[in-house]
C-alpha positions as CSV (number, residue, x, y, z in Angstrom):
1,M,21.8,8.5,-8.8
2,S,18.2,9.2,-7.2
3,K,15.4,10.8,-9.0
4,P,14.5,14.5,-7.4
5,Q,11.3,14.1,-4.9
6,A,8.4,16.2,-5.8
7,T,7.5,18.9,-3.4
8,A,4.6,17.8,-1.1
9,D,1.6,20.1,-1.5
10,V,-0.9,18.9,1.1
11,N,-0.9,19.6,4.7
12,I,-2.0,16.9,7.2
13,H,-2.6,17.9,10.7
14,L,-2.7,16.0,14.1
15,R,-3.0,16.5,17.6
16,A,-0.6,14.4,19.9
17,R,-0.3,14.1,23.5
18,P,3.5,15.6,24.8
19,Q,5.1,12.3,25.4
20,D,4.0,10.9,22.1
21,R,5.4,14.0,20.3
22,V,8.8,13.4,22.6
23,L,8.6,9.9,21.7
24,I,8.6,10.6,17.9
25,D,10.8,12.8,17.9
26,R,13.8,10.8,19.5
27,A,12.9,8.0,17.0
28,A,13.1,10.5,14.0
29,E,16.4,11.9,15.3
30,L,17.9,8.1,15.4
31,V,17.2,7.7,12.0
32,G,18.2,11.2,10.9
33,A,14.9,12.5,9.8
34,N,12.7,15.3,11.2
35,R,9.5,14.9,12.9
36,S,7.3,15.3,9.5
37,Q,9.6,12.9,7.4
38,F,9.5,10.2,10.1
39,M,5.9,10.3,10.5
40,L,4.7,10.6,6.8
41,A,7.3,7.5,6.1
42,S,5.6,5.4,9.0
43,A,2.3,6.5,7.9
44,I,3.0,5.3,4.5
45,K,4.7,2.2,5.4
46,E,1.6,1.4,7.7
47,A,-0.6,2.3,4.7
48,K,0.9,-0.4,2.5
49,A,0.9,-2.7,5.2
50,V,-3.0,-2.4,5.5
51,L,-3.5,-2.4,1.8
52,L,-1.3,-5.6,1.4
53,D,-3.3,-7.5,4.1
54,Q,-6.3,-6.9,1.8
55,T,-4.9,-8.3,-0.9
56,S,-3.4,-11.5,0.4
57,V,-4.8,-14.9,0.4
58,Y,-4.4,-17.4,3.0
59,M,-5.8,-20.9,2.4
60,D,-4.7,-24.8,3.1
61,A,-3.1,-27.0,0.7
62,P,-6.0,-28.6,-0.9
63,A,-7.8,-25.1,-1.4
64,F,-4.3,-23.6,-3.1
65,R,-4.2,-26.9,-5.4
66,K,-7.6,-25.8,-6.8
67,T,-6.8,-22.1,-6.9
68,L,-3.7,-23.1,-9.1
69,D,-5.6,-25.6,-11.1
70,W,-7.9,-23.1,-11.7
71,M,-5.5,-20.3,-12.6
72,D,-3.7,-23.0,-15.1
73,A,-6.9,-23.8,-17.0
74,P,-8.1,-21.8,-20.0
75,V,-9.7,-18.5,-19.8
76,T,-13.7,-18.5,-20.1
77,P,-15.6,-16.1,-22.3
78,E,-17.0,-14.6,-18.9
79,E,-13.6,-14.3,-17.1
80,A,-12.2,-12.7,-20.2
81,E,-15.1,-9.8,-20.4
82,G,-14.5,-9.4,-16.6
83,M,-11.0,-9.2,-17.4
84,K,-11.8,-6.3,-20.1
85,R,-14.0,-4.3,-17.4
86,L,-11.4,-4.4,-14.8
87,M,-8.7,-3.1,-17.1
88,A,-10.7,-0.4,-18.6
89,A,-11.6,0.8,-15.0
90,R,-10.0,4.0,-13.7
91,T,-8.5,4.1,-10.2
92,D,-7.2,6.8,-7.9
93,W,-3.6,5.4,-8.9
94,S,-3.7,5.1,-12.5
95,R,-1.3,6.8,-14.5
96,D,-2.7,9.0,-17.3
């Protein structure tokens, strides 16, 4: 059984061309959603993709091997201190 979803409490407004609204409405209807649900789900999906693109690393085989070797090596004191600072930092998505 799924958890009940919290009621949204923030409005997001935007302007669109009439033909864009028709397109969005048609797509929303096909997936059984209303315009707001469809647009919010689409925006969230795209936002996650953009953020994921910012956290992916692409490299060739030698660079990948060097990275794996670095990750397998013992932690230096500087790295340990840096990790402590990162773990103590508050983020927008942190849970209280």
